[in-house]
Backbone as CSV, one residue per row, in Angstrom:
resi,resn,N_x,N_y,N_z,CA_x,CA_y,CA_z,C_x,C_y,C_z
1,MET,103.268,73.640,100.965,102.780,74.725,100.176,101.283,74.967,100.384
2,ALA,100.833,76.161,100.529,99.407,76.471,100.704,98.657,76.183,99.410
3,ARG,97.429,75.708,99.504,96.656,75.425,98.295,95.349,76.274,98.410
4,TRP,94.904,76.669,97.213,93.734,77.519,97.101,92.469,76.678,97.204
5,ARG,91.524,77.083,97.993,90.274,76.387,98.114,89.182,77.083,97.237
6,GLN,88.467,76.344,96.477,87.450,76.870,95.522,86.287,77.412,96.346
7,GLY,85.596,78.375,95.711,84.347,78.950,96.270,84.568,79.860,97.425
8,SER,85.692,80.486,97.543,85.967,81.464,98.628,85.263,82.779,98.401
9,SER,84.694,83.354,99.438,84.041,84.670,99.349,85.037,85.768,99.600
10,THR,84.647,87.028,99.279,85.553,88.173,99.468,85.493,88.670,100.875
11,TYR,84.457,88.392,101.674,84.389,88.862,103.043,84.649,87.639,103.979
12,ARG,85.863,87.349,104.082,86.260,86.124,104.852,87.240,86.611,105.998
13,PRO,87.556,85.722,106.912,88.462,86.048,108.052,89.924,86.144,107.598
14,LEU,90.232,87.081,106.678,91.602,87.220,106.221,92.441,87.965,107.246
15,ARG,93.622,87.525,107.517,94.581,88.199,108.397,95.898,88.324,107.735
16,VAL,96.436,89.537,107.629,97.721,89.813,107.041,98.624,90.437,108.129
17,THR,99.798,89.804,108.397,100.668,90.326,109.364,101.972,90.798,108.616
18,GLU,102.308,92.077,108.722,103.495,92.627,108.086,104.527,92.893,109.179
19,ARG,105.787,92.590,108.843,106.929,92.849,109.756,108.005,93.554,108.945
20,PHE,108.460,94.680,109.440,109.537,95.470,108.828,110.763,95.414,109.804
21,ARG,111.866,94.926,109.307,112.991,94.705,110.128,114.241,95.268,109.452
22,ARG,114.993,96.085,110.220,116.233,96.641,109.679,117.378,95.631,110.098
23,VAL,117.861,94.905,109.144,118.839,93.839,109.400,120.168,94.453,109.769
24,ASN,120.586,95.500,108.996,121.801,96.230,109.295,121.563,97.623,108.677
25,PHE,122.667,98.401,108.626,122.550,99.786,108.107,121.957,99.893,106.757
26,GLY,122.362,99.016,105.876,121.900,99.168,104.426,120.819,98.173,104.001
27,THR,120.287,97.426,104.911,119.260,96.389,104.464,117.987,96.430,105.314
28,LEU,116.856,96.480,104.586,115.526,96.440,105.209,114.836,95.144,104.689
29,GLU,114.306,94.420,105.663,113.563,93.162,105.346,112.124,93.336,105.591
30,ILE,111.298,93.027,104.636,109.868,93.108,104.756,109.335,91.669,104.645
31,GLU,108.488,91.308,105.636,107.899,89.990,105.676,106.384,90.150,105.852
32,ALA,105.618,89.394,104.996,104.149,89.450,105.100,103.646,88.026,105.198
33,THR,102.828,87.773,106.224,102.229,86.450,106.418,100.709,86.554,106.146
34,ILE,100.258,85.739,105.247,98.850,85.658,104.867,98.131,84.463,105.580
35,ASP,97.113,84.734,106.343,96.444,83.636,107.052,94.940,83.825,106.690
36,ASP,94.442,82.969,105.815,93.083,82.991,105.357,92.551,81.567,105.277
37,PRO,92.052,81.059,106.363,91.622,79.648,106.480,90.515,79.230,105.483
38,LYS,89.733,80.204,105.015,88.683,79.825,104.095,89.201,79.844,102.622
39,ALA,90.350,80.367,102.366,90.961,80.414,101.036,92.151,79.486,100.857
40,TYR,92.939,79.311,101.885,94.139,78.488,101.855,94.183,77.484,102.893
41,THR,94.860,76.364,102.649,94.905,75.272,103.607,95.788,75.592,104.816
42,LYS,96.777,76.474,104.650,97.631,76.925,105.762,98.182,78.266,105.447
43,PRO,98.658,78.998,106.472,99.257,80.330,106.263,100.573,80.228,105.420
44,PHE,100.886,81.315,104.747,102.143,81.334,104.036,102.787,82.726,104.257
45,THR,104.151,82.749,104.060,104.901,83.973,104.285,105.715,84.334,103.058
46,ALA,105.774,85.592,102.690,106.628,86.108,101.668,107.579,87.105,102.240
47,LYS,108.847,87.052,101.817,109.864,88.002,102.287,110.454,88.721,101.136
48,GLN,110.858,89.962,101.367,111.576,90.800,100.391,112.650,91.567,101.082
49,GLY,113.815,91.553,100.543,114.943,92.346,101.097,115.173,93.577,100.230
50,LEU,115.362,94.709,100.886,115.638,95.971,100.136,117.002,96.430,100.601
51,HIS,117.806,96.903,99.628,119.136,97.320,99.943,119.364,98.800,99.624
52,LEU,120.036,99.482,100.492,120.412,100.903,100.340,121.462,101.034,99.322
53,ILE,121.289,101.922,98.355,122.358,102.244,97.363,122.773,103.714,97.608
54,PRO,123.854,103.952,98.346,124.201,105.331,98.629,124.475,106.158,97.381
55,ASP,124.305,107.458,97.472,124.539,108.395,96.402,123.745,108.066,95.159
56,SER,122.574,107.594,95.270,121.694,107.260,94.173,120.377,108.002,94.295
57,GLU,119.674,108.180,93.188,118.394,108.874,93.182,117.309,107.888,93.599
58,LEU,116.416,108.309,94.485,115.290,107.504,94.877,114.210,107.572,93.826
59,LEU,113.865,106.405,93.248,112.864,106.339,92.196,111.489,105.986,92.734
60,GLU,110.489,106.617,92.187,109.112,106.305,92.592,108.642,105.065,91.844
61,ASN,107.942,104.184,92.555,107.432,102.997,91.930,105.946,103.223,91.676
62,ILE,105.571,103.171,90.403,104.167,103.411,90.005,103.599,102.215,89.359
63,CYS,102.471,101.736,89.791,101.787,100.643,89.141,101.004,101.208,87.984
64,ASP,101.480,100.931,86.803,100.826,101.493,85.619,100.169,100.422,84.719
65,GLU,99.594,99.424,85.369,98.996,98.315,84.632,97.959,98.811,83.633
66,ASN,97.150,99.705,84.027,96.036,100.174,83.126,96.097,101.727,82.992
67,GLU,97.300,102.225,83.054,97.495,103.688,82.938,97.546,104.132,81.538
68,ARG,96.698,105.103,81.172,96.609,105.600,79.839,97.457,106.861,79.589
69,SER,97.997,107.354,80.714,98.833,108.590,80.594,100.259,108.325,81.059
70,ALA,100.798,107.212,80.653,102.147,106.756,81.058,103.264,107.784,80.721
71,PRO,103.208,108.467,79.568,104.276,109.422,79.326,104.405,110.532,80.371
72,HIS,103.315,110.866,81.087,103.335,111.866,82.050,103.966,111.357,83.410
73,LEU,104.074,110.042,83.526,104.586,109.422,84.779,106.051,109.083,84.811
74,VAL,106.698,109.293,83.665,108.078,108.930,83.522,108.960,109.884,84.385
75,GLY,109.921,109.273,85.126,110.776,110.065,85.998,111.895,110.733,85.189
76,LYS,112.791,111.337,85.897,113.952,112.049,85.313,114.867,111.103,84.623
């Protein structure tokens, strides 16, 4: 497991590698590898699989963490 190193600056040699792969007709795999030697002891990878749901409505994903106008962002 990667460990956080104390005292890391914001302008460091961060490298993010993203890979998008269509596994089959209904599945998309997203993989992100974070390599930041000044912040972590070793690179780490996160994966997420997305699945197609036929005949469904595509919903918008909105980050509303600090949104003050949330009622206006609600979908159908």
